[in-house]
N, C-alpha and C positions, 0 to 999 in steps of 0.2 A: 631151475630154482631149487636150492636146498630147502629142507624143512624149516630151518631157522630163517632163511630169507623169506620164505612164504609167510611165516608167522609174523615177521617184521612188516611185510607188505600188508598183511591183514590188519595188523595194529594201526598202520598208517591210514588204511581205509576207514577203520572204525573212528579214528580221530577226525579224519576229513568229513565223514558223514555225521559226526557229532553224536554218535551213539554213546549213551551213558557218559556224557561229558561231565565236567565238574559241576556239582550241584550249586545252584544259586540260592544261597542261604541268607536269611535276614541278618542284618548287622549285629543284632543282639544274640545270635546263636552262640552258645558256650563253645569255647575253643576245642574241648575234647570231643564234643558232638560233631563239630565240623571235621575234625581229624578222622573220627570213626566213619563218617559218611564218605570222606575222600577215599579212605581205604576200601570201603564197600564198592564205590563206583569204579575204582581201579581194578578190583577183582572182577566186576561185571564186564569191563572192557576186555579183560583177559579171557573170560568165558566166551564172549562174542568172537574174539579173534580165533580161539580154538575151534569154534563152530564154523567159521569161515574157512579155516584150513581144512577141516574135515569135509565140508560140503562143496567147496568150489575148487576147480582145477587151478593150477598156476596161471594159466592164460586168463581165466575168468577173474581172478583176483587182480591181475595186472590191468585187464580191460576196464574194470571198475575204477581202479586208481586213475587210469588215464582219463576216463570220462569225467569222474567227479572232480578231477583236478583242472579240467578245462573250463572255459568261461561259461559254456552252456551247462555243464554239470553243476557249477557253483550257483548259477541262476536257478536251476531246478531245486537244489538243496535249500536255497533261500525261500522259494515259493512253497516247498513242502513244509518248511517250518511255519510259515504263515498259515497254510491250510490246516496244519495240525492244531494250531492255537484256535482257529475259528471252529474247527470240528469239536474240540474240547468244550468250547462255550456252548455249542449247540447240543452236545450230549448232556451237559448240565441242565439246560432248559428242558430237554425231553425227559430227563430223569425226574425233574420236579413235576412235570405234567403227569408222568406215569405214577409217581407217588400219590399225587392228588387224586387221580382217577382210581387207583387201587384202594385208597382209604375210603372212597365212597362205595366200594364193592367188597369190603373186607370179609363179609360172611361168605360170599361166593368163592373168594380166593383162598380162604383158609381150608375149605373142603376140597379144593381142586388137587388132583393127583395126576400130573402130566405123564407119569410113567407107570400108572396102574397102582394097585394097593401096595402099601409100604409094609 
């Protein structure tokens, strides 16, 4: 696989895995903001592809493409998406709980230095 072929394969994998996919923006998002975000996400996909080229062998990139292109791989991607959404919901809940708890102990937390004197 040439470097360019590997980069194209990595880009295809990024698209397949939906890393840094097009942002889902509210309908009232100003056009120029949407364009700016689209360019940003396109650059992020390029960065991710470069990292895949740098860190994975040709065979590893192709194996991932083959797997995530299969029915099993597609099913896993769908489940991962669902799991991520549920995880984000739970993290928000835990963050609220932590904030509530921290506010009840604000004096103790403001004097705490986890890494020693500053």
